[in-house]
Backbone as numpy.savetxt, mean C-alpha at the origin, in Angstrom:
# Nx Ny Nz CAx CAy CAz Cx Cy Cz
-7.82 -10.39 6.80 -8.66 -9.20 6.80 -7.78 -7.95 6.80
-8.16 -6.93 6.06 -7.36 -5.72 5.91 -7.18 -4.96 7.21
-8.13 -5.03 8.13 -8.04 -4.30 9.39 -7.02 -4.88 10.35
-6.67 -6.15 10.18 -5.73 -6.82 11.07 -4.29 -6.72 10.62
-4.03 -5.99 9.58 -2.70 -5.94 8.98 -1.94 -4.69 9.39
-0.62 -4.76 9.22 0.25 -3.60 9.46 0.36 -2.85 8.14
0.14 -1.53 8.19 0.17 -0.70 6.99 1.35 0.24 7.03
1.99 0.43 5.89 3.13 1.34 5.74 2.76 2.42 4.74
2.94 3.66 5.14 2.61 4.79 4.28 3.74 5.04 3.28
3.38 5.43 2.08 4.35 5.70 1.03 5.34 6.78 1.43
6.61 6.55 1.17 7.64 7.55 1.47 7.58 8.72 0.50
6.92 8.57 -0.63 6.81 9.65 -1.60 5.92 10.79 -1.11
5.13 10.54 -0.08 4.29 11.59 0.47 4.97 12.27 1.65
6.17 11.85 1.98 6.83 12.35 3.17 6.38 11.60 4.41
5.50 10.61 4.21 4.97 9.77 5.29 4.33 10.60 6.40
3.74 11.72 6.05 3.07 12.55 7.05 1.62 12.12 7.19
1.04 12.43 8.33 -0.35 12.07 8.58 -1.31 12.80 7.65
-0.97 14.02 7.23 -1.90 14.79 6.40 -1.56 14.71 4.92
-0.58 13.93 4.53 -0.21 13.80 3.12 -1.17 12.90 2.36
-1.40 13.22 1.11 -2.21 12.36 0.25 -1.32 11.28 -0.30
-1.61 10.05 0.03 -0.74 8.98 -0.44 -1.44 7.65 -0.34
-0.71 6.62 -0.63 -1.21 5.26 -0.49 -0.49 4.58 0.66
-1.11 3.53 1.15 -0.52 2.68 2.18 -0.45 1.27 1.62
0.57 0.54 2.05 0.78 -0.82 1.57 0.91 -1.75 2.76
0.30 -2.91 2.65 0.43 -3.96 3.64 0.96 -5.19 2.93
2.18 -5.60 3.30 2.87 -6.70 2.63 2.82 -7.93 3.53
2.26 -9.00 3.02 2.23 -10.29 3.72 2.42 -11.37 2.64
1.64 -12.43 2.66 1.72 -13.42 1.58 1.15 -12.84 0.29
0.36 -11.77 0.44 -0.11 -10.97 -0.68 0.17 -9.51 -0.34
-0.18 -8.61 -1.21 0.06 -7.19 -0.97 -1.26 -6.45 -1.17
-1.63 -5.66 -0.16 -2.82 -4.82 -0.25 -2.39 -3.37 -0.34
-3.09 -2.58 -1.15 -2.81 -1.17 -1.32 -4.11 -0.41 -1.10
-4.05 0.69 -0.32 -5.25 1.49 -0.08 -4.92 2.97 -0.04
-5.93 3.79 -0.18 -5.83 5.24 -0.09 -5.76 5.61 1.39
-4.71 6.31 1.81 -4.56 6.64 3.23 -5.63 7.61 3.72
-6.19 8.43 2.85 -7.22 9.38 3.24 -8.60 8.74 3.35
-8.77 7.55 2.77 -10.06 6.87 2.79 -9.82 5.37 2.92
-9.24 4.98 4.04 -8.81 3.60 4.23 -9.96 2.60 4.16
-11.16 3.03 4.47 -12.30 2.13 4.46 -12.93 1.95 3.09
-12.44 2.63 2.08 -13.04 2.59 0.75 -12.72 1.32 -0.03
-11.79 0.54 0.45 -11.43 -0.69 -0.25 -9.94 -0.76 -0.52
-9.52 -1.90 -1.01 -8.10 -2.13 -1.28 -7.92 -2.77 -2.65
-6.73 -2.64 -3.16 -6.31 -3.40 -4.33 -5.41 -4.52 -3.83
-5.55 -5.72 -4.38 -4.73 -6.84 -3.95 -3.84 -7.30 -5.10
-2.57 -7.55 -4.77 -1.58 -8.05 -5.72 -0.91 -9.27 -5.12
-0.43 -10.16 -5.97 0.42 -11.24 -5.47 1.77 -10.62 -5.09
2.48 -11.24 -4.18 3.79 -10.71 -3.79 4.75 -10.63 -4.97
4.82 -11.65 -5.85 5.71 -11.54 -7.02 5.32 -10.40 -7.96
4.02 -10.20 -8.17 3.58 -9.11 -9.05 3.95 -7.75 -8.44
3.81 -7.61 -7.13 4.17 -6.35 -6.47 5.67 -6.08 -6.58
6.49 -7.11 -6.36 7.95 -6.93 -6.48 8.31 -6.47 -7.89
7.70 -7.06 -8.90 7.97 -6.65 -10.28 7.57 -5.20 -10.48
6.43 -4.81 -9.96 5.94 -3.44 -10.10 6.90 -2.43 -9.47
7.34 -2.66 -8.24 8.18 -1.68 -7.57 9.62 -1.68 -8.05
10.06 -2.74 -8.72 11.42 -2.80 -9.23 11.54 -2.29 -10.65
10.45 -2.03 -11.30 10.48 -1.55 -12.69 11.05 -0.15 -12.78
11.82 0.08 -13.81 12.39 1.41 -14.07 11.49 2.12 -15.07
11.23 3.43 -14.88 10.37 4.15 -15.83 11.02 4.30 -17.20
């Protein structure tokens, strides 16, 4: 369940409480949510898909 997980705020927002950003919870899968509206839902990725996403160069 998303409420039982540890969430990490994106460093691109400065990780401030009032910053607009996303939060990520990494476990056997990866959940991503809007930090300003945490109850609105999450996106779920497999751990390998998330690693590929964050390691990609623009």
